N, C-alpha and C positions, 0 to 999 in steps of 0.2 A: 554658770547660770543656776540660780535656787532651784529646788524641788518645786514642784507646783501642785496644785490640788485641782484633779480633774473633773469636769462637770459637763455632761453632754447637755447641748441646747435642744429645747424641745421642738419638735417637727410637726407640721399640719402638712402633710403630703398633699392632699386633695387641694388644699389652699394655694399651696406652691405651683401644682399642676394647671392651676385655673389660671396662675400669673403668667406662666411660661407660654402658654397658649397664644399665637399672634392674633393680633387684633383684628376683625373682619373689616373690609374697605368694599364700598358700594362699588358695581362695575356695570357700567350700562354697555350691555350687549348689543343686538343689533348685527352690523355685518361684523364687527369686530370679533375675533376669536384667537387666543393667544399659540394653539396650535394650526389656525387655519394659513397654510403656504402662500407666498405671496407669489402671482402667477406674473411672470413680465413677459408681455408680447412682443414688444419690439423695443430695439435699443439702436439709436444712429447719435453720432456726435455732429453737432453743427459746427460747421468752420466759423474762426472768429468766436464761437462760444466763451464767456468767461470760465476759468475752471471753476469746477463744481457743478455746472449746468447741465441739465440732461433732458432727455424728450421722452423718455420712457415711459410706459404708461404701466399702471398694474392693476390687478383687480381686488385689492385689498383696500380697506376704507383709508382715509387720508389722515385719520388719526394715527396710523402705525407709524413708530419712530423710524427714522432713517437708519437702513443697514449699515454699520460703520465699515463693513468689508467692501460695498457697493460703493460709498462713498469715496473710498481711495482710487476709484478707477475712472475717475473724469466722467462718469456718464456711460462709461461702456466697458466692457469686459475684453481681454485680450483675445481670447477664442473668436467673439464676433469682429473683432478688428480685422483679424487673418483672413476670416471666409469673406468680409465684403471685399479686401484686396484682391482676394484670389479671384472673387467673383468680377471685379472691374478689370482685371488683366488678363483673362483667359479670352480670346479671340472668338467670334461667332462661328460656328460652323454649322453645315447644313444639315438637317434631320437625316435625310436619306443616308449621308457619309458616316454618321456618328454612330446610327443605330443599326443601319443596314449592313454597311459593309464589315464594320468591326463585329458586329454580333454574328455574322455569316463566318468570317474567319476563325473568332475564338470557338464557335460550335465545329469547326473543321478539326480546329488543334486538340480539342477534348476529345473527340473520335478517333483523331490518327494516333495520340500519344498512348504509349502504354502506362496504365494507372498502376495504383499500389496494389490492387487486387490481382495483379498478375505474378506469379511466383517465380522470381529469377532462377535462372540458369545455377547462379553461386549457391543457392540453398539446397541443389540437389547433388553439387560436387562430393561433397564429403560422404553423402549416404553411398555414392556409386564406389568410391573408394574402398570404403569399408566391407560393402556387399560383395565385389567381384575380386576374389583374391585368389592366388596359386601356391602352390609349394614347387611346382614345375620351375625348369631353370631357364631363363631367359637370354636372350641375345641382342646387340644393339650395334649399330654401325655409325662409330663416332667420327666426325668429322676433322679434318686435322688441316688446317687452312696452310694454303701455300704462300709462298712471298709476294707473288703475283695479287694475291688480294689485299694487300697493304697499300696505304695511301702513297700517291707518286710523291718522290723526293722533290726537292726544290729544283734540282739540276733538270729533271724531264718535264719541264714545264711547257715546252713547245706543244702545239695545238696537234699534229699528226701523230707525234709520242703519246698522247695522252688517248686520242681515238684508239689508235692501233692496240693500247693498253688494256683499254675499255673492251674492245672486240674479243680480245684473248681471253678475257675473265669470263665473257658472255659464252666462248667455246666451254670454258672449263667450269659452267655453273654445275654440270653434274656428273664431272669427273675428277674432283679434287680428291686428294688422297684421304683414304678412310682406313680406320681402324676398328676390327670387328671384336666386341668384347663378348665372350661365351659364359654360358655358366654362372649367370647372374640370379640372385636372388630379387624377390619382388620389391624388397626396399633398396637393394643397390640399384634396380633399375630405376625405380623414382630419383633417386640421386643422381644418378647420370643425367636423367632428362632435366632434373633441374640445372646442373652443371651446364648444360646446354643452353638453358635459358638464360644463365648468368653472363655465358660466353655470347649468346647474342646481344646483350645489351651493351657490355663491354666493346664489342664490334663496332656497334653504332656508335658509340660515345666516342670513338677513337677514330671516326670517320670511314671505316671501313663497311661500307654498304654492302659491295658484292659478297663480302665474307659473311655477312649477316644473312644475307639473301641464301646463300648455300647451305648454311645451317638450317633454315627453315624448311627448303627442300627435302634435305637428308633425313629431317624429322617427318616430314609429311609422307615420305616414302614408308615409314616403319608403318602406317595405318595399313598397309596392304599387306602386312605380314598376321596371318591367323595361326601360326605355328602353335602358340598356347592362347586356345580359343577362349577359354576360361578368362583369362585377365584382359580380353580386347576392350571391354566398357571402361575399364579403369585405364588402360592405355590410351584410348580415344581423350578422356579426360586431362591426363599428363601432357598430351602433346598437343591438344588444342589449347592451353593455356600457352604454349609457344607462339603459335599462331595468333592467338589475340595480342599478344605483346607486340609482335610484328605489325600486326596491323595499326595498332595504337602508334607505335613510333613513326609510321610511315605518314600517316594521317596529321600529326602533330607536327611533324618536319615541314609539311606543306601548309599548314597552316601556320606557320612562324613565317614563312617566306610571304605570306600574304599579310600579315599583322605589320608590315613596315611601310609607312612609319605611324598608321593609327591601327588600333586593333581590329579584327575581322568579327563583325557581329555573328551572334550563333545563328540568324536566320538571314545567312549570307545567299546571296544568288551567285550564277557564273559570272555576271559582269562584274562582281566584285573582287575577282580573281586575276591577278595581274599574268603576264605571259610567262615569266619565269617559273612562276608556281605550277602553270598548266604544262609547261614543257617538263617540268620535272616528274610531275603525274604521268603523263604520256611516258616517260620512259620508263618509269616502274610497270606499267602496264605492258609496256613493249617487252622487257626484260622477262618478266612473267610468262607471256605468250612463247616464248623461244623455248620453254621447258618441254621436253619430248615426252615426259611418260604423263599421262592423262591425271591419276590421282593427287599428285603433287601440285599440278597445274591448276587442279580445279579449287584445290584447299587453299593455296596462297591467293589466288585471285579472289575466291570467297572471303580472306582476311581481310584484304584491301577495300572490300567493296564499297565501304564508305566514302572511298576518294573518288570516287565517279562524280561527287557532287562540284569537284573543283572544274570538271570539263564540260558537261551539259547537264541541263536539267532533266532529263528522260534517260538519264545512263543506267542510274540502278533499274528503273523500270525494264529497260531491255536487256540489261545484263542476268538478271534473276531467270528469266525463262530458258535463256539460254545455257547457264549452268545447270539448270533443273534438267535440261536435255542430255547436258553432258553425263550426268550421272547414271543415265541409262546404259550407257557403255561399260559400265561396272559390272565385272559377273559374280562376285562373290556377293550374295545377297546381306550378308551382315555388316559386309565393309559399307554396301550400297546404302543400307537404313542408316548408317551412322552419319555418312556424307550427307543425305537428306537432312539427319537431324542439325549438323551444323550449318547447313544452309539456312534451315528455319531459324536457329540462334541468330546467326547474323543478320537475318532480314528481318525479324523482330526488332533488332536494334536500331538498325538503319532506315527501315521503311514500313512500321507495322501495317501500313494502310493498304499495299502491294499483297492482298491476301489471296489473288489467283496463282500464284507461283506456289504458295505454300499449299494449296489446295491440290494442286498438280503433284506434289511431292507425296501426297498423302494415297492418291489414285494409283501413282507409279508403285507406292509400297505395296499396294494390295497385289499387284500383277507378280511382285517379287516372291510372294509367299507360295507360289507354287513351285518355285525354286528349291523351297526347304525340302521337299521329298523327292529332288532329284538324285539322279547317282552321285554326281559330283561331292552334292554336301554329304550325302550320307555315306561316302566311302571317307570321307575326313572326318566325321564324327566315329567311325570305327577305328580309322588309325590313331584318334586321339584318345579314345575310350570314352566319349562323353555321350549320354543317354540324349534322346531327343528331348524330353520334358526340361532338362538342365540346359540345353542348346538353346531352346525356345526362351529360358529367362533371359537368356544374354540379348534379345532384342528389346526387352522390357523400358530401359530407361530412353532409348532411341524412339521407339514407339509414343510412349507416354509424351515425350517432348516434343512430337511434332502434331502429336493430337491437340495438346495443351494452346501451342501457337494457332491451330485453325479453328479452334473452338473458343478462341478468347474474343467475347463480343460477336461472336457468329450468328448470321440470322438461324431463326430456328428451321427455316425450309433447307438450309445447308447442311445442319444437324441430321436432319431428318434423311436425307440422300445419302450422307455416309452411313447411317445406321442401318439403311436399306443395302448397302454395297457389302456391309458386313456380314447380313442376313445372306445373301447371296453366296458370299465366298465358302459360307457354312464351316463348322466344326475347327473353329479358330479362337480357341478360348483366349490365347495369349491377346490378340487382338481386341476381343470383346472385354477384358479386363481393363485394358487400356483407354476404352472408349469410355467407360463408365467413371473412370477416375478422372478422364480429361474432361468430360462433358459437365455441361451445368447440372447441379443437383435438382432443379426442378425441372429440367427436361428428363433425367431419368427416371424421376419419380412420377412423372405422369404419365410414363411409359413404362412402368415396373413389372405390368404382367407379361409385357412384350420381352422384355429382357430375361424375365425367369424362364420363359419357353425356350430362348436361345441357350441359356445355360443349360437347360435339359437336353438339347440336342449336339453339346459340345462331349467331347470324348473324355472320361476320366484320366485316362493314360497319358494324355498330353497335357494337362492343365487341371489342377486339384479344383474340383467345383466348389470345395468350400471357401477357396481364395475368391473366387468369381462372386459368392454370395455375400463375402466380406466387403469387396468392393461396393456392390449393391446397397449394403448395410450402410456405408458411410454416407452415401447420397440421401438414403432414406431418413437418416438422422439429421440431416439439414432440411430437407423440404419433404412435404406430406403428399402421399399418393392419395386417389381417391378413396373416399373414405369407404365407399363400398367392396373395396378390393383389400384392405388392410387385413383382415383376417386369413385372406387365402394367401395373401404374400408370407404373413409370417409362418402359416402352417407350411407352406412350401419351403421356405427357408431352412424352418427347423427340422424338418424331414431329412435334409441331408446333414445339416450340422450336427444332429444327434447321433449319426453315424460316423462321424470322425474318431477313430480311436487313439491317435496320438494327442495325449490331453494339452499339450502345447499349441498345437495346431485348432484343437478344438475350443480353448479358452481364449484364443486370438480371435477368434471366429464369433464366438458366444458373447463375450465382452462387445463387439459393436453393435448386436442387435437387441442387447438389453436396453438401448437408448431410445429405439424404435418401438420396443414394448412398453417401456415406462411411458412413452409420450402419448400413445392412443390407445392403450387399454387398462385393465382395473387390476387390483392386487391380486386377482386370481391368477390371471396371465403371467403376472411378475413372479407369484409364489413358484408358480410351475416352471419358469425358466430357472430359478434359484435351485429347485429341486433336482433339476437334470444337471446345473452344474457342480452340485454337492456330489450326485451320484458319479460323476465323472472324473471328478479332481481328488475325490478321498482315497480310492485305491492306491496303495503304494506312496501314500503322501506327497501325489502329484502336487499339491497346491503348495508346497513348500518352492517350488519354481514358477509360480506364477504369482506371486504377491502383487505386483504393477498391475496385472489384469483384473484380480480381484479388488483391489483397491479402486480401480477404475468403475467397476461394477457398482460398488457402493456408493461412489459419487454421483453416478447416474441416476441411481433409485433415488439418492436425497435432493437430485434438483429438482425431480418432479414430485414426489411425495413428501408435502410439509406437514400433513395432518398425523402426527405419529400415534394417536390411536390406531390408524389404519395401517401405519406402518409396521408396528409392533404386533398386529393382529395377523401379520403373516407367519404361517407356522413356521415356514424355513428361513425367515430373515435372522433369528439368534443362533440356529444352526450354522447359516452360514459365516456369522461373525466367528464361529469356533474355528472355523479354519484358519484364523490370523494367530498363530501360535508363537510367532518370533516376536518377543516382547516390544520391540522397537517399532514394528509394524502396526501390532494390535494398538499399541497406544495411540497410534497416530490416526487410525481408523477411529478409535473412540473420540479422539478430538475432533475428527471433522463431523461427526453424528452431534456433537454437544455443539458446535459453532452453529450448526443449520438448525438446531433446535432453540438456542437462545435467539438466532435471528428471526425465525419465523412463529415460534410460540408466543401468539400475543395475549391470549387468555391463561389466566391462572387454572392450575389442572389438580384434580384430584383422583383422574383415573388410575386404577391399581396396576393396569398393563402397562401403562405408560411408568409409573412410578417404579415398579419392580425391574423394569427394562434399564431404565435411567439408572438407578442405584447400582445397578449391576455394572453398568458402562463406567459410572464415575468411580466405583470400587476399582475397577481395572486401572484407569488412570493413576489413582491415589496409591495404590499398590506398586505401581512401577519408581515410586520415589524412594531413594536410598542416599547414601552418606554421599555420593558420587553425582548426586543430580545437583545441575547448576541451580542458583536462586532464580534467575529468571524463569526457568523452566517451571520451576514449584510455583513461581506467581502466575505465571500462566494457567498452567493446571487448575490452581486455587478459584481462579477468575471464570473458568467455565464450571466447576462444581458450585460456585457461590451462585451463579445465574440461574442454575437449575434450582436451587433450593430457594432462589426467590420467588420462581413459577409455581410453586407448590402451596395450594391453599386448601384445606378441609371445610371452609365456610366457618358455621358457626360451632362444627365439631372442634370446639377447641382442645381438648383432650386429646384427639387424635392428631391434632397438629402437635402437641407437646410431645405424644410419642414418639413421631415421626423424627423430630429434633433429637430425642434420646439416642434412636437408631443411628442417625446422621453421626452424632459426636462421636458414636463407637466405630463407626464406619471411617471416618475422616479424620483419625486424631493425629495424623500426622502433617497435616497442612494447617498452618495456625492461622493464617487467613480465614479458613473454613470456619474454625471454631470461634473466631471474632463476630463471623455473621450469622452463626446460630444463635450466640448470646443474643446479639441484637434483635434476632428473630423472635426469640423467647421473650423479651423485653417488650416487644412491640406486640405480643399476643397479648401479656399482661395488661398494656394501655388497652388494647382491644375490648379485653373483658370489662375493664373499668367503664369504657364508653358505652358498651351494651346494657349494663348494669347503672348506669347514669351516676357513678359513683357511690353507689348503695349496694355492698355485697350482701349476697346472702351466704349462708355457712357453706355452701358447695363451692360458690366462687372465691369467698376468701381462702378455703383451702386450695383452689387451684393456683390463686394468684403466689400463694405460698411456696407451691409446688415449683413454679416459674422462677421464684426468687432462690430456690433451693439449688435449682439447675444452674442458674448461674453463678452462684456460689461455689460449687463443686467445680465447675468447669474453668473459670478463670483462674486459679493458681495453675492451670496445667500450660498457661502461656509463658513463653520466655521474655517476651519484649515488657518491661518494666513499665514503660507509658501505656502499653495497652491494658496492661492490668489495673494502672491506677484510674485511667481514664472509664474503665468498664465497671471496677469498683464504685466510682462516684455516681456513673450513669444508672447502674443497678440499684444503687442507694437511694437515689431520686424517683426510680419507678416503683420500689417497694414503698417509699413514704407517699406516693400519690397514690397508691392502695390500702393504705393504712396499716401496711406492715411493719408496725415500727421498730419491733425486735429485730427483724430482718434488716431494715435500713441502718439500724443502729451497728449491727454485724457488718455491714458493708462497708460503713464509713470507717469502723475501727480499723478493719483489716487494710483499709487503703492508708491510714494513719501509719500502721503498722509497718509498712515495706518502703516507707520513706527513706530510711536509712540506707535501702539497697540501691536508691537511683544512683548511678554511675556520675562522675563528675565531666564525662564525654561520652557521647555516643556518635554512631555512624549514619549518616545523614545522605543518600545518594552516593555512598562510596567516600565519604570524606568525614573525619573527625570533627566534630561541633559541640561546643560546649553546651552542656544538658541544662544551665542555670535559667535560659529563657523558658523551656519547656515546665520545666517544675515549678518556676513563679505562676506562670498561665494556670496550671493544675491547682496552685495553693488559692490562687485568685476564685476559681471556679469553688471550690471546697468552702470557702469561708462565705460566699454568697449562698450555698445550700445550707450551710449550718445556721442561719438566720430562720429558718422555719423547722429546724429539726427539735423537738424538746428533750429537754435533760432527761436522763435514768434516772429514776430514782434512788438507785443504789450507788450511783457514782457522784455524786455530788453537783453543784453549780459548774457551768460551762465546761464540764470535762472534755468534751470533743475539742473546743478551742485551746484548753489548756494542753492538750495531749498534744494537737498539732503544735503549738509554740514550743514546747519542751522537745519535740523531734528536731525540728528548725533550728533550736540551740545548740543541739548536740551534733548536727550535720556538718559534716567536713566542706565546707563551702572553698571557692578557690581564693587563690591569694589576691589581694587587694580588690576585694569585691562588695559591694554594697546589697547584696541581695538578702542577708538576711536582716537586715534593717528595714529594708524594702517592705518585707513579709510582715515586719511590727507594723509598719505604716499602715501596709493592706488591711491589717487587724483593726487598727482604730475606728474605722467608719463601719464595721460589721458591731463591735462594742456599742458604739454611738447609737447604732439602728436598735440594738437589744433593749436600748434604756426607754425607747418610746413607748407611748400607751397603747398605740396601734402602729402594727409592723407595715413596712413598706408593702410587703407580699404576704400571701398565707397560703396554704393548700387545704383545700374543702376536707371537713369533717376530721382534719389533724389539728388539734390544740398546740400550738406553740408557746414558747416561755412567755409569752405576753398575757396567756389565759392561765397557764400555770402558776405563774408568780403574781400576776395583776399587780404588778408594779411595787412589789416588797420592798422596802427600804433596804433589807438585808441583801436583797438580789442585785439593787442598784448600786450598793456599797461595793460588791465583790465587783463588779464591771469596774466601778472607778479605781479600784486598787489595781486591778489589771491593767487599764488604760496608765495610770501612773508608773506602774514598772514598765511598761513598753516605753512610755516617753523617756524615762529615766535611763533604759539601754541605747534609745536613740541617740539622746544628749551625751552620753558617754561616748559614743561612737563618732560622733561630731568633734569632741576634744580630741579624739586619737588621730582623726585627720588633720585637726590643725597641728599636732606635733609632726605629722608625715608630712607635711606641706602640700597635702593633696586639696588644694582649695577649689578646683573643679569640681570635684567630687563633693566636698564638703558643702558648697553651694548649691548645687542640685539636690540632695539630700534635705537640706535647710529649708529649701523653698517647697519641696515635697509635704515635709512636715507643717511650713505655715498654710498650705493649701487644706491641710486636712483639719487644723484647728479652724480655721476659718470657714469651713463648710459643716462642721459637727461639734465644735467647742464654743461652750458657752461664754463669751468674751465678755461679758459683764463682771466675770471674776478677774480682778486687778492682776493676779498672778498670772493668770493664762493669757491675759490680755499683753501683759509685759512680755511673756513668752514669745507670743506671735511676734512683738514688734523686735524683740532681739534676733529671731530668726529671719525675719526679712532683712533685717542690717547685716546679718551674718551671710545671707544669699548674695545680698549686692556689694559686698565689703571688697572683694576683687575683681569687679566687673565682669563676671561670667554669666550672670543671668540675662538672659534675654529682653531689651528694654520694651520691646513690641508685647510679651507676654506680660510683663510689670505694669506697662500703661492699661492694658485691657483688665488686670486683676483690680487696680485701684478705680477704674469705671465701675465695676461689677461693687465692688464695695460701697461706693458712692450710692448707686441705684439700689442696692439693700438698704442703705441706711435710712431710704424714704419710707421703708415699712414701719408701722407703729412700735412692733416688738423688737426694731433692728436698730431704733435710733442710736443706740451707745457705738455702733459702728463710725459714726461721724468723727467722734474723739479720736478713736483709733487711726483713722485715716490721716488725721493730722499730723500724727506721728510717724508717718510713714515716708521717706523720703526716697528719690530717684538718685543715682548715682552714676556718672558718665562711665564708660568702659576705662577711660585713661586714669 
């Protein structure tokens, strides 16, 4: 291809814009509107109607074109068809049967069922095992099965032999061989119990049902042993797990017997149970009734209580009161309390609606409290060296569970009666504590003053009062007491809490009452609470052991105080933060404060109290960053600090805003995203100054925007990300240019060009290496678009920025087999063509671009044309090289791109340029890699352009362009 002489075609941008605007078409308004919805009121398909007919009516005008989606449905939609079909198939039902009976049954089921708001026993199990431990040695009687417990052999299948064997097994229920294991640790004991649980399952699986029953009986007997009394609650948890397993196995076996041939429904009745299943179920109850000792007979029958459903409708209702009465025969009050807890637990699972029996358990429990001060219990405590307060805590899980079961959805009159019974009992702090934990928070809050009076009457030696106030505080944190009583309640509670000497006990209770204080009082009361906490927790650095509670205090304050001017005006708040001296905890607290600030601080602020405090908090987070900090952690902290920076505004005091950014840059120098945000903030500040001055700067504002430019120019080099530096140099240059700071803009753009060689060939994006070419090309295109309005420097010659960029592109080490360099050259041609126009496509107010400086000077235009010719020559050389390398697809793409540039920006009246365009068209289509659709649209565009008076010459060019098939 011969060398060509470039000449840009003249452009009238305003006329081109007018031609590109769509022609207006008159629209008759009325009922039709393109955004008005079509309201379909009814849809029915007529039988025998021909396809496509419909009887649907619409609220829109008849001029609306038919909906192509609706037309595919033959006049109706599938959902309407299904609804109509189901309506026609549903038999008619009487109104009373459908709404009355079903509604009543639904209501009864809802009332009877235990909902998700009921805390299950499984959630308490782990806490009990962790809390009630012992270092004493334990003993256990391990069951050793006899041969008679095994399944009968095929040879002994006679009925009489089977009956005799069963009778012998029943006689041996409590007299099987046993092995006593002594000196077991707590863990060994738990392991042995788990072994028994596994033995039970294995015996059941091998059809040794009597052996399984013997294991359960022997385990139940262990619950009468209180020789290591501190461990009793944990022993109860372990052994009742075995009872639960046994009850589940028996129930599932009988259920299976009823499910042949069809499964038994969940809501089955006695009539659905076959005779074989009933006989088996009755047999189990007879076996259990033959157990001589009270405690195992009681526990094992309670374990299979649910099986009464197979025998009669009222079985459970009749059995519960009988089992409740049986517990009265247990002499040890602790053993009796846990037996009642197990019965309540089983009762809530199988018949939660039968609350009367559960209530009897509670009133019986009240009677057993008199036994605690009796001689037998006191002698036992002396023998085991257990103090009374410690002994009382052993009752806590049982009492709490019983009260929880009774209080669940209980009427207020019953709760009031129970409270009065507790009052009459007097001086029973353990029971009172369980009542406040189990009863609804609304009930406790409404009678908070009464509960405080009952707490005062309790003896401090029996149960610490601060624990009672802690339980009261939990209820008051959920529900509000009467407004007139709130201050009295707080004062009475805090009189007791502040006297607690043990720091851990103190903070456990104080942390609970902080929420009540924040919920109902002002910063004055909260500040007083904080001061008292600091006073108690500072001596001997007690706060180091209470970081979770102190963090909870901060969270509760932040939940209620969202006005940070109020929060930071508390004298003790920042002093309270100083107690967090462990780095990880301190950062976590600062993070929580920042999250609340960003979420709830709606208005921009310049409050010095807020700014100083937040700067201190952000600096704490920033200073925690080191070489070992993960990138995700750095990014998270940076986002929080950026959120704070965005909320700072000094209004029209722009100099103060800049001073804040200078301080923030020094404070947060290790977090790159924060520095990027500060640069954006300063650039925005400069543009805001321009807006206020309406583009006409005074001497003072001109100096200020130059100071903003200097800030950015100093800060950008400290960034490690090369593309962050490039984009910010370009953006800051554009801001400087908009503010008529020409020398500063020039410096930014030159700096951007100077660091282009530093761009690596690949960069990490989301942990994966990717080629940087696409990012670099995007930046260069943006840079070229900016250069159009940048005036040439008088000392650096014509187009010095463009030449500098192209020189850097020439020297840059591009990837092998890449066309990126020539694509930059192709992108530069539209810029150079735009620079030749008498009036530029866009300009910046009060900034004289090259159109004004040169005024269409022939020398200037000649320089542009020479540069264009040089670029086209480089591109053509590249096309020849691609031809030698047989890279026909890349060659076609580059050729077609250059053809598009010549068509849009070159003056094709020049014969050589026109011939070059034709050659490029032929080259791009030579090997069939060009998309035919694009080629056709290009030809249509050229024909359309040829109709313009000054573009007639395109007609000849179009005649010379031919389409070639891919083959």
